[in-house]
C-alpha positions in Angstrom: -74.6 96.6 -174.7 -70.9 96.6 -173.8 -68.5 94.7 -176.1 -67.6 91.2 -175.0 -64.3 90.7 -173.2 -62.8 87.7 -171.5 -63.7 89.2 -168.1 -67.3 89.6 -169.0 -67.4 86.1 -170.5 -66.0 84.8 -167.2 -68.8 86.5 -165.3 -71.3 84.9 -167.7 -69.8 81.5 -167.2 -69.6 81.7 -163.4 -72.9 83.6 -163.0 -75.4 82.9 -165.7 -74.2 79.4 -166.5 -73.6 78.6 -162.8 -70.2 77.0 -163.4 -68.4 78.6 -160.5 -68.4 75.4 -158.4 -67.3 73.3 -161.4 -64.3 75.6 -162.1 -63.3 75.5 -158.4 -63.7 71.7 -158.1 -63.5 70.0 -161.6 -62.4 66.6 -160.4 -58.7 67.4 -159.8 -56.9 64.3 -158.7 -53.4 65.8 -158.3 -52.1 64.6 -154.9 -50.3 67.9 -154.0 -51.5 70.7 -156.3 -49.3 73.8 -156.3 -51.5 75.7 -158.8 -55.3 76.0 -158.2 -57.4 74.0 -160.6 -59.7 77.0 -161.4 -56.9 79.0 -163.1 -55.7 76.0 -165.1 -59.2 75.0 -166.2 -60.3 78.5 -167.1 -57.1 79.1 -169.0 -57.8 76.0 -171.1 -61.4 77.1 -171.8 -60.7 80.8 -172.7 -57.8 79.7 -174.9 -60.1 77.5 -176.9 -62.4 80.5 -177.5 -59.4 82.6 -178.6 -58.6 79.8 -181.1 -55.4 78.8 -179.3 -55.4 75.1 -178.8 -51.8 74.1 -177.9 -50.6 74.0 -174.3 -47.6 76.1 -175.4 -49.9 78.8 -176.6 -51.8 78.8 -173.3 -48.5 79.2 -171.5 -47.6 82.2 -173.7 -51.0 83.8 -173.0 -50.9 83.4 -169.2 -47.2 84.6 -169.0 -48.0 87.7 -171.0 -49.3 91.1 -169.8 -52.8 89.9 -170.7 -52.9 87.4 -167.9 -55.1 89.6 -165.6 -57.5 90.4 -168.4 -57.9 86.7 -169.0 -59.1 86.3 -165.4 -56.3 83.8 -164.8 -54.8 84.4 -161.3 -51.3 83.1 -162.0 -48.9 82.1 -164.7 -47.7 78.5 -165.3 -46.0 76.3 -167.9 -47.3 73.9 -170.5 -46.0 71.0 -168.4 -48.4 72.0 -165.6 -51.3 71.6 -168.1 -50.2 68.2 -169.1 -49.9 67.0 -165.5 -53.3 68.6 -164.7 -55.2 67.0 -167.6 -53.6 63.6 -167.0 -55.2 63.6 -163.5 -58.5 65.4 -164.2 -61.5 63.2 -163.7 -63.8 63.5 -166.8 -67.0 62.9 -164.8 -67.3 66.5 -163.5 -66.8 68.0 -166.9 -69.5 65.7 -168.4 -71.7 66.7 -165.5 -71.0 70.4 -166.2 -72.0 70.0 -169.8 -75.2 68.2 -168.8 -76.1 70.9 -166.3 -75.5 73.7 -168.8 -77.9 71.9 -171.3 -80.6 71.6 -168.6 -80.2 75.2 -167.6 -80.4 76.3 -171.3 -83.6 74.3 -171.7 -85.1 75.8 -168.5 -84.2 79.3 -169.8 -86.1 78.5 -173.0 -83.0 78.5 -175.3 -84.8 75.8 -177.4 -88.3 77.2 -177.4 -88.2 78.2 -181.1 -88.4 74.6 -182.2 -91.0 71.8 -181.8 -88.6 68.9 -181.5 -85.3 68.7 -179.8 -83.0 66.1 -181.3 -79.9 64.2 -180.4 -77.3 63.1 -183.0 -74.6 60.5 -182.5 -71.7 60.1 -184.9 -68.0 59.1 -184.9 -64.9 60.8 -186.1 -61.1 60.8 -185.9 -59.3 63.6 -184.1 -55.5 63.6 -183.8 -52.9 61.6 -185.8 -49.5 60.5 -184.6 -46.6 58.6 -186.1 -45.9 56.4 -183.0 -48.1 54.4 -180.6 -48.0 56.4 -177.4 -51.3 55.9 -175.6 -54.2 53.5 -175.1 -56.4 55.4 -177.6 -54.0 55.0 -180.5 -55.6 53.0 -183.3 -53.4 51.8 -186.2 -53.9 53.6 -189.6 -53.1 51.3 -192.5 -52.5 51.8 -196.2 -53.8 49.7 -199.1 -51.1 47.1 -198.4 -52.3 46.8 -194.8 -49.1 48.4 -193.5 -49.3 50.6 -190.4 -48.5 54.1 -191.5 -49.5 56.0 -188.3 -52.1 56.1 -185.6 -55.4 57.9 -185.2 -57.6 58.7 -182.2 -61.3 58.1 -182.6 -64.4 58.8 -180.6 -68.2 58.9 -180.9 -69.9 62.2 -180.0 -73.4 63.2 -179.2 -74.9 66.6 -179.8 -78.2 68.5 -179.4 -79.5 69.2 -182.9 -82.6 70.5 -184.7 -83.2 73.1 -182.0 -81.6 76.2 -183.5 -78.4 75.5 -181.4 -76.0 72.7 -182.1 -74.4 71.8 -178.8 -72.1 68.8 -178.7 -71.9 67.7 -175.0 -70.2 64.3 -174.6 -67.7 62.0 -176.2 -66.9 58.3 -175.9 -63.4 57.3 -177.1 -62.7 53.9 -178.6 -59.3 52.3 -178.8 -57.9 49.2 -180.5 -60.5 46.5 -180.8 -63.3 48.9 -180.2 -65.7 50.4 -182.7 -67.8 53.5 -183.4 -70.9 51.2 -183.1 -70.0 50.0 -179.6 -68.9 53.4 -178.4 -72.1 54.9 -179.7 -74.2 52.5 -177.7 -72.3 53.3 -174.5 -72.6 57.0 -175.2 -76.4 56.8 -175.8 -77.0 55.0 -172.6 -74.9 57.5 -170.6 -76.4 60.6 -172.3 -80.0 59.6 -171.8 -79.4 58.6 -168.2 -77.7 62.0 -167.6 -80.3 64.2 -169.5 -83.4 62.3 -168.6 -86.1 60.8 -170.9 -87.9 64.1 -171.5 -85.0 66.2 -172.6 -85.0 65.1 -176.3 -87.7 64.0 -178.7 -85.7 62.0 -181.1 -82.3 60.5 -182.0 -80.9 60.8 -185.5 -78.0 58.5 -186.7 -76.2 57.4 -189.8 -76.8 54.1 -191.5 -74.1 52.3 -189.6 -76.3 52.5 -186.5 -79.4 51.1 -188.3 -79.0 47.7 -186.7 -81.4 45.8 -184.5 -79.2 45.9 -181.4 -78.7 49.7 -181.6 -82.4 50.3 -182.4 -83.4 48.1 -179.5 -80.9 50.0 -177.2 -82.6 53.3 -178.2 -86.0 51.8 -177.5 -84.9 50.8 -174.0 -83.6 54.3 -173.5 -87.0 55.6 -174.5 -85.9 57.7 -177.5 -87.5 57.3 -181.0 -84.9 56.9 -183.8 -84.5 58.3 -187.2 -81.8 56.4 -189.1 -80.4 56.5 -192.6 -81.3 53.5 -194.7 -78.4 52.2 -196.7 -77.0 49.1 -198.3 -76.5 47.3 -195.0 -80.2 46.5 -195.1 -80.6 45.2 -198.6 -84.0 43.6 -198.3 -85.7 46.6 -196.8 -83.9 48.9 -199.3 -85.2 46.7 -202.2 -88.7 46.8 -200.8 -88.6 50.6 -200.5 -87.3 51.0 -204.1 -89.9 48.7 -205.5 -92.7 50.7 -203.9 -91.4 54.3 -204.0 -89.7 54.0 -207.4 -92.9 53.6 -209.3 -95.1 56.1 -207.4 -95.5 59.8 -207.3 -94.5 61.5 -204.0 -96.8 61.4 -201.1 -96.2 65.1 -200.3 -94.6 68.0 -202.0 -93.3 71.0 -199.9 -91.5 74.2 -200.3 -88.7 74.4 -197.8 -87.0 77.8 -198.1 -86.0 78.0 -201.8 -86.0 74.2 -202.3 -88.7 71.9 -203.6 -89.0 68.8 -201.4 -90.7 65.7 -202.6 -91.4 63.1 -199.9 -92.5 59.5 -200.1 -93.8 58.2 -196.8 -95.1 54.7 -195.8 -95.3 53.1 -192.3 -96.1 49.5 -193.1 -92.8 48.0 -194.2 -91.9 44.6 -192.7 -89.1 44.7 -190.2 -86.1 42.4 -190.8 -85.7 39.2 -189.0 -83.8 40.4 -185.9 -85.8 43.7 -185.4 -88.6 43.5 -182.9 -90.6 46.4 -184.3 -94.1 45.6 -185.5 -93.6 47.7 -188.7 -91.0 50.1 -190.1 -91.8 53.5 -191.3 -89.6 54.8 -194.2 -89.5 58.1 -195.9 -87.7 59.1 -199.0 -87.0 62.7 -199.8 -85.9 64.3 -203.0 -84.6 67.8 -202.5 -84.4 69.9 -205.6 -82.4 73.1 -205.2 -82.7 76.2 -207.4 -79.4 75.5 -209.1 -80.7 72.1 -210.3 -78.9 70.0 -207.7 -80.9 67.0 -206.5 -80.4 65.3 -203.1 -82.2 62.0 -202.4 -82.0 59.8 -199.3 -84.0 57.1 -197.5 -84.6 57.1 -193.7 -86.3 54.6 -191.4 -88.0 55.4 -188.1 -90.3 54.0 -185.4 -92.2 57.4 -185.2 -96.0 56.8 -185.9 -97.5 58.8 -188.7 -100.2 60.2 -186.4 -97.5 61.8 -184.1 -94.9 63.1 -186.6 -95.7 64.3 -190.1 -93.6 63.9 -193.3 -92.2 67.4 -193.2 -91.2 67.2 -189.5 -89.5 63.8 -190.2 -87.6 65.4 -193.1 -86.3 68.1 -190.9 -85.3 65.6 -188.3 -83.4 63.6 -190.9 -81.6 66.8 -192.2 -80.6 67.7 -188.6 -78.2 64.7 -188.7 -75.7 66.9 -190.6 -75.4 69.4 -187.7 -73.1 67.2 -185.8 -70.9 67.0 -188.8 -70.9 70.7 -189.8 -71.5 72.6 -186.6 -69.9 69.9 -184.4 -66.9 68.2 -185.9 -66.0 70.7 -188.6 -66.2 73.7 -186.4 -64.4 72.0 -183.5 -61.6 70.9 -185.8 -61.1 73.9 -188.0 -61.7 76.6 -185.4 -61.1 75.1 -181.9 -58.2 72.7 -182.5 -60.0 69.5 -181.8 -57.5 67.5 -183.9 -54.4 68.9 -182.1 -52.9 66.5 -179.6 -51.8 68.8 -176.7 -50.4 66.0 -174.5 -50.2 62.4 -175.8 -51.8 60.6 -172.9 -55.2 58.9 -173.0 -57.0 60.8 -170.2 -55.4 64.1 -171.3 -56.7 63.6 -174.8 -60.2 62.7 -173.6 -60.3 65.8 -171.4 -59.2 68.1 -174.2 -62.0 66.7 -176.4 -64.6 67.4 -173.6 -63.2 70.9 -172.8 -63.3 71.8 -176.5 -66.9 70.9 -176.6 -67.6 72.8 -173.3 -65.9 75.9 -174.8 -68.0 75.5 -178.0 -71.2 75.2 -175.9 -70.3 78.3 -173.8 -69.5 80.3 -177.0 -72.8 79.5 -178.7 -75.0 80.1 -175.7 -73.1 83.4 -175.0 -73.1 84.6 -178.6 -76.5 83.4 -179.9 -78.6 83.6 -176.8 -77.1 85.9 -174.1 -75.6 88.6 -176.4 -78.6 88.5 -178.8 -80.9 90.4 -176.5 -82.7 93.3 -178.1 -82.8 94.0 -181.8 -79.2 93.8 -182.8 -78.1 90.9 -185.0 -76.3 87.8 -183.7 -72.5 88.2 -183.9 -70.6 85.6 -185.9 -68.1 83.3 -184.2 -65.3 85.1 -186.0 -66.5 88.5 -184.7 -66.7 87.2 -181.1 -63.2 85.8 -181.3 -61.8 89.2 -182.5 -63.7 91.1 -179.8 -62.3 88.8 -177.1 -58.8 89.4 -178.5 -59.4 93.1 -178.5 -60.6 92.9 -174.9 -57.1 91.7 -173.9 -55.4 94.9 -175.0 -54.8 97.6 -172.6 -55.3 101.3 -173.6 -52.0 103.1 -173.7 -51.4 106.1 -171.5 -51.4 109.4 -173.3 -48.1 111.1 -173.8 -48.3 114.4 -171.9 -45.1 115.6 -173.5 
């Protein structure tokens, strides 16, 4: 197979992923555009994959001799990108991410797993010293003094399926919260993907509240939620029962010994309309002696999902942290504020996730045809950079 280049990646995006129409018409609301939206949008996406996140870096790339190799038809300045992202409707980008996930599922990208999960979590991405946009949230020290401003959002990702694919974000500004943004995000994502796309939703303990669990029930998605101190009565009942009993099941998961306590007859708290609550506790013992223990609650019936499957669902919650936020921040510049305007910040978050989804489908599924191993993300990035270089003409003298 030929080595990956930006040009071959562009053909994959427009052909295999069927994003040609999106690149041509991404929701551009500029009244009199002088530069085509396709060039601006593709420049933003390919720059993310080249690990260049700032608008200034994009400008340098498209003004260099590598412009044609990038498949960017014309050069432009960083101010054009700021103007463009300020006026870019986020709806078509969200729809493009949704369509790519549907296409990936139809093409059996998730067929090596039994359950497809969704994970919701919140994070901060981008700090500033001054309040400059509607998404700025004050950051305070121990004395309650404002020392800066953060930008927060809730994100949702496909997890537990061998591919971690973050596909939507919901920002929250002053007076808003991760909890409220998570509920809005869940409703929009399930409506976009459909009830049959995912088999479960996994969340941290902050979302283990009756209103959120009821919202997931209305959306038709079973929930696996971390059980923490915010539910003291249930936590005490779990400790009283599981603390004095041997584990229900013991498994070998890779090199780890996993002990699981599992019961489905705990009483729901007063505001929860479930008939009973199922709780599992796992104690994961690693070869180096490290022990990890956690409690999780769910409305999955025992007859439908076994203890080991529920353990794997619970562990998939960390994918949105490690393969989602950590990768996006450390490799793809998610925390960098390219242009301090609310819509521009939102679009850069969405485009970073779109670039990450493209990279993983291209690298792990499309390029991994045959018997050769999957290339790492670092290797793909280097190959794309090498694809920008032009061979020098031989000196005949």
